[in-house]
C-alpha positions as CSV (number, residue, x, y, z in Angstrom):
1,M,98.6,63.5,-2.0
2,G,97.8,64.1,-5.4
3,I,95.6,66.1,-7.9
4,H,92.6,64.6,-9.3
5,V,91.3,66.7,-12.4
6,I,87.7,66.2,-13.2
7,K,86.6,67.2,-16.7
8,M,83.3,68.0,-18.1
9,P,81.8,64.7,-19.2
10,D,80.4,63.6,-22.6
11,I,76.6,64.0,-21.8
12,G,75.9,62.6,-25.2
13,E,73.6,63.5,-28.2
14,G,76.2,65.1,-29.9
15,I,76.5,68.1,-27.3
16,A,79.8,69.9,-27.5
17,E,79.4,72.4,-24.7
18,V,77.3,73.3,-21.7
19,E,76.4,76.1,-19.4
20,L,77.5,76.0,-15.8
21,V,74.5,76.7,-13.9
22,A,75.4,76.1,-10.2
23,W,78.2,74.9,-7.9
24,H,77.2,72.7,-5.1
25,V,80.7,73.0,-3.5
26,K,83.5,75.4,-3.0
27,V,87.3,75.5,-2.4
28,G,88.2,73.9,0.7
29,D,85.1,71.5,0.8
30,M,85.5,67.7,1.2
31,V,83.5,65.6,-1.1
32,A,82.3,62.2,-0.9
33,E,82.2,59.8,-4.1
34,D,79.0,60.4,-6.1
35,Q,78.3,63.6,-4.2
36,P,77.0,66.4,-6.6
37,L,79.7,69.0,-7.7
38,A,77.9,71.0,-10.0
39,D,74.8,71.4,-12.4
40,V,75.2,72.1,-16.0
41,M,72.6,72.9,-18.8
42,T,72.3,71.5,-22.0
43,D,69.8,72.9,-24.7
44,K,67.0,71.4,-22.9
45,A,67.9,69.8,-19.4
46,T,70.1,70.4,-16.3
47,V,72.3,67.6,-15.7
48,E,74.0,67.0,-12.2
49,I,77.9,66.3,-12.5
50,P,78.9,63.8,-9.5
51,A,82.3,63.2,-8.0
52,P,83.9,60.0,-9.0
53,V,86.3,60.1,-6.1
54,V,86.7,61.3,-2.6
55,G,88.8,64.5,-2.2
56,R,89.0,68.0,-1.1
57,V,88.3,70.8,-3.6
58,V,91.4,73.0,-4.5
59,A,90.0,75.0,-7.5
60,L,87.0,75.3,-9.4
61,G,87.2,75.4,-13.4
62,G,84.8,78.0,-14.2
63,E,82.2,80.4,-13.2
64,V,78.4,80.2,-13.0
65,G,77.0,81.4,-16.2
66,Q,80.1,80.3,-18.3
67,V,80.0,78.0,-21.3
68,M,82.2,75.2,-20.9
69,A,83.4,72.7,-23.7
70,V,82.9,69.1,-23.1
71,G,86.5,67.7,-22.1
72,G,87.4,71.0,-20.5
73,E,88.6,71.1,-17.0
74,L,85.4,71.1,-14.5
75,I,87.2,70.9,-11.0
76,R,90.3,69.7,-9.3
77,L,90.2,67.6,-6.0
78,E,93.2,66.7,-3.9
79,V,93.1,63.0,-3.2
80,E,94.7,60.3,-1.4
81,G,97.7,58.8,-3.6
82,E,98.8,60.2,-6.9
83,G,95.8,61.4,-8.5
84,N,95.3,61.8,-12.4
85,L,97.5,64.8,-12.9
86,K,101.0,63.7,-13.8
87,P,103.8,65.8,-12.3
88,G,105.4,68.1,-14.8
89,A,102.2,67.8,-16.9
90,D,100.3,70.3,-15.1
91,A,97.6,72.2,-17.0
92,P,96.8,75.9,-16.3
93,P,95.2,76.0,-12.8
94,A,91.4,76.3,-12.5
95,K,90.0,79.4,-11.6
96,A,88.7,80.4,-8.4
97,P,85.3,81.8,-8.2
98,A,86.3,85.0,-6.7
99,A,86.1,86.9,-10.2
100,A,82.3,86.1,-10.3
101,A,81.5,88.1,-7.1
102,P,81.1,91.7,-8.3
103,A,78.2,90.5,-10.9
104,A,76.9,87.7,-8.7
105,A,76.7,89.5,-5.3
106,P,75.3,92.9,-5.5
107,Q,75.8,95.3,-2.5
108,A,72.8,97.1,-2.2
109,P,69.6,96.0,-0.6
110,V,67.3,94.4,-3.1
111,E,63.7,93.2,-3.0
112,A,64.0,89.9,-4.6
113,P,66.5,87.2,-3.4
114,K,69.5,86.5,-5.2
115,P,69.5,83.6,-7.9
116,A,70.4,80.4,-6.5
117,A,73.2,80.0,-9.0
118,A,74.9,83.2,-7.6
119,V,74.9,81.9,-4.0
120,A,78.2,79.7,-4.3
121,P,80.6,82.3,-5.9
122,A,79.4,84.9,-3.3
123,A,80.1,82.4,-0.6
124,A,83.5,81.5,-1.9
125,V,84.9,85.4,-1.4
126,A,83.7,85.4,2.3
127,P,87.4,84.9,3.6
128,A,88.6,87.7,1.5
129,K,85.9,90.1,2.9
130,A,86.8,88.9,6.5
131,A,90.3,90.1,5.9
132,A,89.3,93.7,5.4
133,P,89.4,96.1,8.3
134,A,86.2,95.7,10.3
135,P,83.7,98.8,9.5
136,S,81.5,100.3,12.1
137,K,78.1,98.4,13.0
138,H,76.1,100.8,11.0
139,A,78.3,100.7,7.9
140,R,78.3,96.9,8.2
141,Q,74.6,96.7,8.3
142,A,73.5,99.4,5.6
143,P,74.8,97.8,2.4
144,A,73.8,94.1,3.4
145,A,71.6,92.4,0.9
146,V,68.3,91.2,2.3
147,A,67.6,87.8,1.2
148,R,63.9,87.4,1.8
149,Q,61.5,85.5,-0.4
150,P,58.8,87.3,-2.1
151,G,55.9,88.0,0.0
152,E,57.8,86.9,3.4
153,K,56.9,89.3,6.3
154,P,60.0,90.9,8.1
155,L,60.2,90.2,11.9
156,A,59.8,93.5,13.9
157,S,58.1,94.8,16.8
158,P,55.2,96.9,16.9
159,A,57.1,100.0,17.8
160,V,59.8,99.4,14.9
161,R,56.9,98.8,12.5
162,K,55.3,102.2,13.6
163,R,58.7,104.2,13.3
164,A,59.4,102.6,9.9
165,W,55.9,103.6,8.9
166,D,56.4,107.2,10.1
167,L,59.7,107.2,8.3
168,G,58.3,105.8,5.1
169,I,60.6,102.8,5.1
170,E,59.7,99.6,3.6
171,L,60.9,96.9,6.0
172,R,61.2,94.3,3.4
173,Y,64.5,96.2,2.5
174,V,65.9,96.4,6.0
175,H,68.7,93.9,7.2
176,G,67.6,92.6,10.5
177,S,70.3,92.1,13.0
178,G,68.1,90.7,15.8
179,P,67.7,86.9,16.8
180,A,66.1,85.2,13.7
181,G,66.5,88.2,11.4
182,R,64.5,90.6,13.6
183,I,64.6,94.3,12.7
184,L,65.6,96.4,15.5
185,H,65.6,100.3,15.8
186,E,69.4,100.2,15.3
187,D,68.8,98.6,11.9
188,L,66.5,101.6,10.8
189,D,69.1,104.0,11.8
190,A,71.6,102.0,9.7
191,Y,69.5,101.9,6.8
192,L,68.7,105.5,6.9
193,Q,72.5,106.1,7.3
194,G,73.1,104.2,4.3
195,Q,70.2,105.6,2.2
196,G,71.0,109.3,3.3
197,A,68.4,111.7,4.1
198,A,64.9,110.3,4.8
199,G,63.4,112.4,1.9
200,Q,60.8,114.9,1.8
201,A,57.7,114.9,4.2
202,R,54.4,114.4,2.5
203,G,51.3,114.4,4.5
204,G,53.3,114.2,7.8
205,V,55.2,111.0,6.7
206,A,58.7,111.2,5.0
207,Y,59.6,109.0,2.3
208,A,63.0,107.5,2.1
209,E,64.7,107.8,-1.4
210,R,65.9,104.4,-2.8
211,N,68.9,104.3,-5.1
212,D,69.7,100.6,-4.9
213,E,70.5,98.6,-8.2
214,E,70.7,95.0,-8.6
215,N,72.5,93.3,-11.7
216,V,70.9,90.0,-12.2
217,P,73.2,87.7,-14.6
218,V,70.8,85.9,-17.5
219,I,72.1,82.6,-17.2
220,G,71.0,78.9,-17.0
221,L,67.1,78.4,-18.1
222,R,66.5,82.1,-18.2
223,R,69.3,82.7,-20.9
224,K,67.9,79.6,-22.8
225,I,64.3,81.0,-22.4
226,A,65.9,84.2,-24.0
227,Q,67.8,82.5,-26.7
228,K,64.5,80.6,-27.7
229,M,62.3,83.4,-27.7
230,A,64.6,85.6,-29.6
231,E,65.1,82.8,-32.3
232,S,61.5,82.2,-32.5
233,K,60.6,85.9,-33.1
234,R,63.6,86.4,-35.3
235,R,62.9,83.4,-37.7
236,I,59.0,83.1,-37.6
237,P,56.8,85.7,-39.2
238,H,54.2,85.6,-36.5
239,F,50.4,86.6,-37.0
240,S,47.7,86.1,-34.3
241,Y,44.3,85.4,-34.4
242,V,41.9,85.8,-31.4
243,E,38.4,84.1,-31.4
244,E,35.7,84.4,-28.4
245,I,34.2,81.3,-27.4
246,D,31.1,80.5,-25.3
247,V,32.3,77.8,-22.9
248,T,28.8,77.6,-20.7
249,E,28.0,74.1,-21.8
250,L,31.6,73.1,-21.7
251,E,32.1,74.1,-18.1
252,E,28.7,72.4,-17.1
253,L,29.8,69.4,-18.8
254,R,33.2,69.4,-16.8
255,A,31.6,70.1,-13.6
256,S,29.2,67.1,-14.0
257,L,32.3,64.7,-15.1
258,N,34.2,66.0,-11.9
259,Q,31.2,65.4,-9.8
260,K,30.7,61.9,-10.9
261,W,34.1,60.6,-11.6
262,G,36.5,63.2,-9.9
263,A,36.9,61.0,-6.8
264,T,37.9,58.1,-8.7
265,R,39.5,59.3,-12.1
266,G,40.8,62.7,-11.0
267,K,39.7,66.4,-11.4
268,L,39.2,67.8,-15.0
269,T,40.6,71.1,-16.0
270,L,39.9,73.1,-19.1
271,L,43.2,71.9,-20.7
272,P,42.3,68.4,-21.3
273,L,39.1,69.4,-23.1
274,L,41.0,71.9,-25.2
275,A,43.6,69.4,-26.0
276,R,40.8,67.0,-27.3
277,A,39.3,69.6,-29.3
278,M,42.7,70.3,-31.0
279,V,43.3,66.7,-31.7
280,V,39.6,66.4,-33.4
281,A,40.0,69.7,-35.4
282,L,43.7,69.0,-36.4
283,R,42.5,66.0,-38.4
284,D,41.2,68.7,-41.0
285,F,44.1,70.8,-40.7
286,P,47.3,68.7,-41.0
287,Q,49.3,71.6,-41.9
288,I,49.2,73.3,-38.4
289,N,50.3,69.9,-36.7
290,A,53.5,70.2,-38.2
291,R,57.3,71.5,-37.8
292,Y,59.1,73.8,-40.3
293,D,62.8,73.1,-40.9
294,D,63.4,76.5,-42.5
295,E,67.1,75.8,-43.0
296,A,66.2,72.5,-45.3
297,G,63.0,74.2,-46.8
298,V,61.1,71.1,-45.3
299,V,57.6,71.0,-43.4
300,T,56.9,67.8,-41.7
301,R,53.4,67.0,-41.1
302,Y,52.7,64.4,-38.1
303,G,49.9,62.2,-37.6
304,A,50.7,61.9,-34.0
305,V,49.8,64.8,-31.9
306,H,52.4,65.8,-29.4
307,I,51.1,68.6,-27.4
308,G,53.5,71.0,-25.6
309,I,52.1,72.4,-22.4
310,A,53.7,75.7,-21.5
311,T,54.5,75.5,-17.9
312,Q,56.0,78.0,-15.4
313,S,58.5,77.0,-12.9
314,D,60.5,78.7,-10.3
315,G,63.3,79.1,-12.9
316,G,61.4,80.0,-15.8
317,L,58.8,78.7,-18.7
318,M,59.4,75.2,-19.7
319,V,57.3,73.3,-22.5
320,P,57.0,69.5,-21.4
321,V,55.5,67.4,-24.1
322,M,52.1,65.3,-23.9
323,R,52.8,62.6,-26.4
324,H,50.1,61.0,-28.6
325,A,47.3,63.4,-27.2
326,E,45.3,61.4,-30.3
327,A,45.3,58.1,-28.3
328,R,44.4,59.6,-24.8
329,D,41.0,60.2,-23.2
330,L,40.4,63.1,-21.1
331,W,41.6,61.7,-17.8
332,S,44.7,60.2,-19.2
333,M,45.3,63.7,-20.6
334,A,44.5,65.3,-17.2
335,A,47.0,63.0,-15.5
336,E,49.7,63.4,-17.6
337,I,49.5,67.2,-17.8
338,I,49.7,67.1,-13.9
339,R,52.6,64.8,-14.2
340,L,54.6,66.9,-16.5
341,A,54.0,70.1,-14.7
342,E,55.3,68.4,-11.4
343,A,58.1,67.0,-13.2
344,V,58.8,70.7,-14.5
345,R,58.6,72.3,-11.2
346,T,60.9,69.7,-9.3
347,G,63.5,69.9,-12.0
348,S,63.2,66.2,-12.6
349,A,61.9,66.4,-16.3
350,S,64.1,64.6,-18.7
351,R,65.3,65.9,-22.0
352,D,63.0,63.5,-23.9
353,E,60.0,64.9,-22.0
354,L,60.7,68.4,-22.9
355,S,61.5,68.0,-26.8
356,G,59.4,66.9,-29.8
357,S,56.2,68.9,-29.5
358,T,54.2,69.3,-32.8
359,I,51.9,72.1,-31.5
360,T,51.8,73.9,-27.9
361,I,49.0,75.0,-25.4
362,T,49.8,78.0,-23.2
363,S,47.7,79.3,-20.4
364,L,48.0,81.9,-17.7
365,G,45.0,80.3,-15.7
366,P,43.1,82.9,-13.9
367,L,45.7,85.6,-14.8
368,G,45.1,84.9,-18.3
369,G,43.6,88.4,-19.3
370,I,41.5,89.3,-22.3
371,V,44.0,88.8,-25.1
372,T,47.5,87.5,-25.6
373,T,49.9,87.2,-28.4
374,P,51.7,83.9,-27.6
375,V,55.2,83.2,-29.1
376,I,55.5,80.1,-31.4
377,N,57.7,77.4,-29.9
378,H,60.3,76.9,-32.7
379,P,60.2,74.9,-35.0
380,E,56.5,74.3,-34.7
381,V,54.0,76.5,-36.7
382,G,51.1,77.0,-34.4
383,I,50.4,77.8,-30.7
384,V,47.0,78.2,-28.9
385,G,46.8,80.3,-25.7
386,V,44.0,80.3,-23.3
387,N,42.7,83.5,-21.7
388,R,40.5,83.6,-18.6
389,I,36.9,82.7,-18.4
390,V,34.5,85.7,-17.9
391,E,30.8,85.7,-17.0
392,R,29.3,88.4,-19.0
393,P,25.7,89.4,-20.4
394,A,24.8,87.8,-23.8
395,I,21.8,87.8,-26.1
396,R,20.4,84.5,-26.6
397,N,16.9,84.1,-28.4
398,G,16.3,87.6,-27.9
399,A,17.0,87.6,-24.0
400,V,20.0,88.8,-22.1
401,V,21.3,86.0,-20.2
402,A,24.5,85.4,-18.4
403,R,27.2,83.3,-20.3
404,K,30.8,82.1,-19.7
405,L,33.0,83.5,-22.5
406,M,36.5,83.0,-23.1
407,N,39.0,84.2,-25.7
408,L,41.6,81.8,-27.5
409,S,44.6,83.7,-28.6
410,S,46.5,81.8,-31.0
411,S,49.7,82.5,-33.2
412,F,50.8,80.9,-36.4
413,D,54.0,80.8,-38.8
414,H,52.7,82.9,-41.9
415,R,55.3,81.0,-44.1
416,V,53.4,77.4,-43.6
417,V,49.8,78.5,-42.3
418,D,47.6,80.8,-44.5
419,G,45.3,83.2,-42.5
420,M,42.3,81.6,-43.9
421,D,43.2,78.0,-42.7
422,A,44.3,79.5,-39.1
423,A,40.9,81.0,-38.7
424,R,39.2,77.9,-40.0
425,F,41.0,75.8,-37.5
426,I,40.2,78.0,-34.6
427,Q,36.7,78.1,-35.7
428,A,36.5,74.4,-35.7
429,V,37.9,74.3,-32.3
430,R,35.2,76.7,-31.1
431,A,32.6,74.5,-32.5
432,L,33.7,71.7,-30.6
433,L,34.1,73.5,-27.3
434,E,30.7,75.3,-27.5
435,Q,28.8,71.9,-28.4
436,P,31.1,69.5,-26.4
437,A,29.3,66.6,-27.4
438,L,31.1,66.7,-30.6
439,L,34.3,65.9,-28.8
440,F,33.2,62.4,-28.4
441,V,31.4,61.8,-31.8
442,E,33.6,59.7,-34.2
């Protein structure tokens, strides 16, 4: 038997270091050739590292959240034969993941499930926990973390639910020791013992105090988002401009197009229409369809309109890019937006699909609120935010009528875009959306 050391591969594009965001194996596991070992994150994309050989994991080279250099030791496998680690040339052994346990596996009950990236280190320390003296049943249950999905309803009998209500206990925080995680009366007793007194009675019901805490490591995509947002706000002097738009006719057009061609061409949302309006308006405002290299002091204006579509995923906010929006019709835009959103949500978006935008659209859909102050996607110089559509009374030709109104909340880089130009650009977008026939007049 020998030891085979797998080093962090060169992913390309001049990348010198990556962040380790997930382990798919633990010490003692047998791995097959091409089996995924770990996920690492570059500036934009998550890359899966496969096993080049068959073997058994003897040591892991880092902890989740650690930044590792290309060429550094990733993992060690025990393999048949000599391996690639020569006797007498042994490098320092890779670190076991036990050290990551305090940060990655909080002991108190929590509302939200632990991040997937924290599961592997927690699992690796299970044998060490088993070696400790066995605690009592209540002591073992009270500190256990409850890994339920948000909105998941805990299993419990009506009697247990009634008692929990009387005690002021939220069942989603209680560990269930019954079949399929069902919460029993004994689990309520254990929870109360772990939390102390049930608290003061209010209106005949006692409310149990909660003193649990959760430390959530900011790693992987969430760390990249934090760094990107901080860089954008630190380097770009933002200013925001909000304009109200009457989208009554636009919504009528959209409904008509969907009724006529929705079954064959696909349904249209507001975003393709907004993207089309931006494409047309940007012809007169090239300084907004641009990227600013503030270190070199160069603004690059683009003829092509590559629109970033801010998209929420389970891991966080990402911005896939709809390329050459100027050459697409409404249905091509709609199909591309759907494809990119699906790629982001399934984690299959490539590095190229997540870079190169020249201006960005962001939308919270029906949660869009009245006004937002979107953060510019550095190094772009503008971002257009969509707020929700609200039907409100408005005066038209001296009469009060119901109209569908929406705010556009946009931000611009004041180093490159003057306030007057920003206002004129949004007014041009407004004119196109309020008279949607102009979207198709060349």
